[in-house]
C-alpha positions in Angstrom: 90.7 98.4 87.7 92.6 101.6 88.4 96.4 101.6 87.8 98.6 102.0 90.9 101.8 104.1 90.5 103.3 102.2 93.4 103.0 98.8 91.7 105.9 97.6 89.5 106.2 94.2 87.8 109.5 93.1 86.2 110.1 90.3 83.8 112.6 88.9 81.3 113.3 86.3 78.6 109.6 85.8 77.7 109.1 84.5 81.3 111.5 81.6 81.0 114.1 83.0 83.3 114.4 86.1 85.5 117.8 87.8 85.0 119.7 90.7 83.5 118.6 94.3 83.8 115.1 93.6 85.1 116.6 91.5 87.9 119.1 94.3 88.8 116.4 96.9 88.9 114.1 94.6 90.9 116.8 94.0 93.6 117.5 97.7 93.9 113.8 98.6 94.3 113.2 95.9 96.9 116.3 97.0 98.8 116.0 100.8 98.5 112.3 101.4 98.2 110.4 99.0 100.4 107.9 101.6 101.5 107.6 103.6 98.3 107.0 100.7 95.8 105.2 97.4 95.7 107.5 95.3 93.5 106.9 91.9 91.8 108.6 89.7 89.2 107.1 87.4 86.6 108.4 83.9 86.0 106.4 81.4 84.0 107.1 78.5 86.3 107.9 80.5 89.4 107.9 79.7 93.1 104.3 79.9 94.3 105.5 80.3 97.9 107.3 83.6 97.0 104.8 86.5 97.5 106.7 88.6 95.1 106.7 86.0 92.3 103.9 86.1 89.7 103.4 83.1 87.4 100.8 81.8 85.0 100.0 78.9 87.3 98.6 76.7 84.6 95.9 78.3 82.5 94.6 80.8 85.0 96.0 82.6 88.0 93.8 85.4 89.3 96.4 86.9 91.6 98.9 87.3 88.8 96.3 88.8 86.4 95.0 91.1 89.1 98.5 92.4 89.9 99.4 92.9 86.3 96.2 94.9 85.7 96.8 97.0 88.8 100.5 97.7 88.0 101.2 101.0 86.4 104.8 100.1 85.5 106.2 97.1 83.7 110.0 96.6 83.2 111.1 93.9 80.8 114.0 92.8 78.6 112.3 91.5 75.5 108.7 92.4 75.0 105.2 92.1 76.6 105.7 88.3 76.5 108.0 88.8 79.5 104.8 89.0 81.5 102.9 86.0 80.2 100.3 85.6 77.4 98.0 88.4 78.5 97.4 91.6 76.5 98.5 94.7 78.4 96.8 98.0 78.7 98.2 101.0 76.8 97.8 103.0 80.0 100.8 101.4 81.5 104.4 102.6 81.5 106.5 100.0 79.8 110.3 100.2 80.2 112.3 97.9 77.9 115.9 97.4 79.0 116.6 95.2 75.9 118.9 92.2 76.4 122.1 93.2 74.6 123.9 95.8 72.5 122.4 95.5 69.0 125.3 94.3 67.0 123.1 92.0 64.9 120.4 93.7 62.9 117.1 93.6 64.8 113.5 94.6 64.4 112.9 96.6 61.2 116.6 96.5 60.2 116.8 92.7 60.1 117.2 91.6 56.5 115.3 88.3 57.0 112.3 89.7 58.9 108.9 88.4 57.8 105.4 89.8 58.4 105.3 88.2 61.9 108.6 89.8 62.9 107.5 93.2 61.5 104.2 92.9 63.4 106.1 92.1 66.6 108.4 95.1 66.1 105.4 97.3 65.5 103.7 96.1 68.6 106.7 96.6 70.7 107.3 100.1 69.3 103.7 101.1 70.0 103.7 99.6 73.5 107.1 100.7 74.9 107.5 104.0 76.8 111.3 103.9 76.7 114.3 101.8 75.9 117.4 101.8 78.0 120.8 102.5 76.3 124.4 102.7 77.5 125.5 105.4 75.1 124.2 107.9 72.5 125.6 105.5 69.9 123.5 102.6 71.1 120.5 104.9 71.3 120.8 105.8 67.6 120.8 102.1 66.8 117.6 101.6 68.7 116.1 104.6 66.8 116.9 103.0 63.5 115.9 99.5 64.6 112.5 100.4 65.9 111.8 103.6 64.1 111.3 105.3 67.4 111.9 108.8 68.6 115.2 109.6 70.3 113.3 111.0 73.2 112.0 107.6 74.0 115.5 106.3 74.6 116.9 106.7 78.2 120.7 106.9 78.0 121.3 105.8 81.5 123.4 102.6 81.1 122.4 98.9 81.7 121.8 97.7 85.3 123.2 94.2 84.3 126.6 95.9 83.9 126.9 97.9 87.1 129.0 95.1 88.7 131.4 95.1 85.7 132.1 98.8 86.2 132.6 98.3 89.9 134.6 95.1 89.3 132.5 93.2 91.8 133.9 89.7 92.2 131.2 87.7 93.9 132.1 84.3 95.4 132.4 81.7 92.6 129.1 80.0 91.9 128.8 76.5 93.5 129.0 74.7 90.1 132.6 75.9 89.7 133.6 73.6 92.5 132.9 70.6 90.2 135.1 71.9 87.4 138.5 70.3 86.7 141.4 72.1 88.5 142.0 75.2 86.4 143.9 78.5 86.4 141.8 80.3 83.8 138.2 80.2 82.5 137.3 80.6 78.9 133.7 81.4 78.0 132.5 80.4 74.5 129.3 82.2 73.5 128.3 81.6 69.9 125.2 83.4 68.7 121.9 82.1 67.2 121.5 81.5 63.5 118.0 81.9 62.2 118.2 79.2 59.5 121.3 77.1 60.3 122.8 75.3 63.2 125.8 76.8 65.0 129.1 75.2 64.0 131.1 74.9 67.2 134.9 75.2 66.8 134.3 75.8 63.1 137.7 74.7 61.8 138.4 72.3 58.9 141.5 71.1 60.8 139.7 70.8 64.2 141.1 68.1 66.5 139.0 67.6 69.6 141.6 65.3 71.2 144.4 67.8 70.6 142.2 70.6 72.1 141.6 68.6 75.2 145.3 68.0 75.6 146.0 71.7 75.2 143.4 72.6 77.8 144.8 70.1 80.2 148.4 71.2 79.7 147.4 74.8 80.3 144.9 74.2 83.0 142.1 75.9 81.0 138.3 75.2 81.2 136.0 76.2 78.3 132.4 76.9 79.4 130.2 76.4 76.4 127.1 78.6 76.4 124.8 78.2 73.3 122.3 81.0 72.6 119.0 80.4 74.6 117.1 80.0 71.3 119.6 77.3 70.1 118.7 74.6 72.6 121.2 72.2 74.1 124.8 72.3 72.9 126.2 69.4 71.0 127.1 66.7 73.4 130.1 65.6 71.3 132.1 68.4 72.6 131.2 68.0 76.3 133.3 66.3 78.9 136.7 66.9 80.5 137.6 70.6 80.2 134.7 71.6 77.8 131.7 72.1 80.1 128.1 73.0 79.3 127.2 76.3 80.8 123.5 76.7 79.8 120.8 79.0 81.1 119.5 76.3 83.3 122.9 76.0 85.0 123.4 79.8 85.4 120.7 82.1 83.9 122.5 85.4 84.4 125.8 85.2 82.6 126.7 88.8 83.4 127.0 87.9 87.0 129.6 85.4 86.1 131.6 87.6 83.7 134.1 88.8 86.4 135.2 85.2 86.7 135.9 84.9 82.9 139.5 85.4 81.8 139.0 85.0 78.0 135.9 85.2 75.8 135.2 83.4 72.5 132.3 84.5 70.3 131.2 85.4 66.8 128.4 87.9 66.7 127.0 87.7 70.3 126.5 91.1 71.8 127.7 89.9 75.2 131.3 90.9 74.3 130.2 94.5 74.4 129.4 94.0 78.1 132.6 92.1 78.6 134.5 95.2 77.2 134.0 96.8 80.5 136.5 94.4 82.0 139.0 94.9 79.1 139.9 91.3 78.8 140.8 89.3 75.6 138.1 88.3 73.2 138.7 85.9 70.3 136.3 86.1 67.4 135.3 83.1 65.1 133.2 84.8 62.3 133.3 81.6 60.1 130.1 82.6 58.2 130.4 86.4 58.2 129.4 86.9 54.6 126.4 84.6 54.9 125.3 86.2 58.2 125.7 89.7 56.7 123.7 88.7 53.7 120.8 86.9 55.5 120.6 88.8 58.8 122.8 91.9 58.7 124.5 94.0 61.3 123.7 97.3 62.9 127.2 98.6 62.7 128.9 99.7 59.5 132.0 97.4 59.7 132.2 94.2 61.7 136.0 94.2 61.9 136.0 97.8 63.1 133.7 97.1 66.1 135.1 93.7 67.2 138.5 94.4 68.9 140.2 91.1 68.9 141.8 88.5 66.7 139.7 86.8 64.0 140.6 83.2 63.8 139.8 80.8 60.9 142.0 77.7 61.6 142.4 75.4 64.5 146.2 76.0 64.6 145.5 79.7 64.7 143.0 79.2 67.5 145.5 77.4 69.7 148.2 79.9 68.8 146.0 82.8 69.8 145.2 81.2 73.1 148.9 80.5 73.7 149.7 84.2 73.0 147.1 85.4 75.4 148.3 83.0 78.1 151.8 84.3 77.6 150.6 87.9 78.1 150.6 88.9 74.4 147.5 91.1 73.9 147.6 93.6 71.0 143.9 94.7 71.4 143.8 96.2 74.9 143.8 99.9 73.7 141.3 99.2 70.9 138.9 97.4 73.4 139.2 100.4 75.6 138.4 102.8 72.7 135.3 100.8 71.6 134.1 100.5 75.2 134.3 104.3 75.6 131.9 104.6 72.7 129.4 101.8 73.3 129.3 102.0 77.1 129.9 105.7 77.6 127.0 106.2 80.0 127.6 103.1 82.1 128.1 103.7 85.8 127.6 101.8 89.0 124.2 103.3 89.9 122.1 102.5 86.9 119.0 101.2 88.7 118.9 104.5 90.7 118.9 106.5 87.4 116.2 104.3 86.0 114.0 104.9 89.0 114.6 108.7 88.8 113.5 108.7 85.1 110.5 106.5 86.0 109.4 108.9 88.8 109.6 111.8 86.3 107.6 109.9 83.7 104.9 109.0 86.3 104.7 112.6 87.4 104.4 113.8 83.9 101.5 111.4 83.2 99.8 112.4 86.4 99.9 116.1 85.4 98.5 115.2 82.0 95.8 113.0 83.5 97.2 109.8 82.1 
């Protein structure tokens, strides 16, 4: 079946959810190019009544397979698995937006990669037409991670972050109405460990009852969002002012970031996106040496690239929160400096830039007979 330059299919998160950069590009194309492009999105358990939604539909869905075969362009956030279990033609244009700034070592740079991981990295490198990056610095990290030519990195920014540059404050999502009365929202995003469980609030002197009192007194809510590969957060921490904020509750966390006043993380790349808002970030790198030894980082110095207090005790954690609530923030200038490096190309019109690059690529292939 011939490929159609007009047909674009977008997907993300191995088909589990549709969010992030592919979703931002999809919404732009549907809104701005209704006559030029025929646009679809893939979702493993999608809505069969939505004519733009493609899904596996059990073991076989001819409409989905036919559309995927016909599409000239695929745009995803992870790999070819964003579009289901089917093998994809090398004649397609495949744009990979990736799903976060590569702070943790990925692909060929990961210290704990096995043969399967190397094969997956090889397959992605051989399939992808271009990765998106938010800066030349990020582009160089992709070059190293995937052993790919710099020309195959489009330094145009990340569509998931346009709203953060424009400081778009959408109405608060419906679930926030069920939260306890609060003045500020804290988002806790620990990252995935390959061979160990996440230790939430990893302090030897941790006191859950005292934390809940502190949150109540200061009218804070902590939204706890475990990594998507981690599964459900530990229920022992839930209740009161510590609230589960999983992908099932709100898939696209970047849409919610403008509502977040303080972030807590360890090695999650989401804080690089959050830098665009220049708000406080607290880091809990409790297993830094072990993580560096077993997984590794793409940056040369963790402390250098993480502009915020590093907290190792519960008392220090509460003290840091108190300082922030009282307006004490010593890292604003450093956050701005790091943001200027890692998000240098980020603007408010990234989907438009992606489409312009895509048009150029399709025109080049047509001239070459591809």
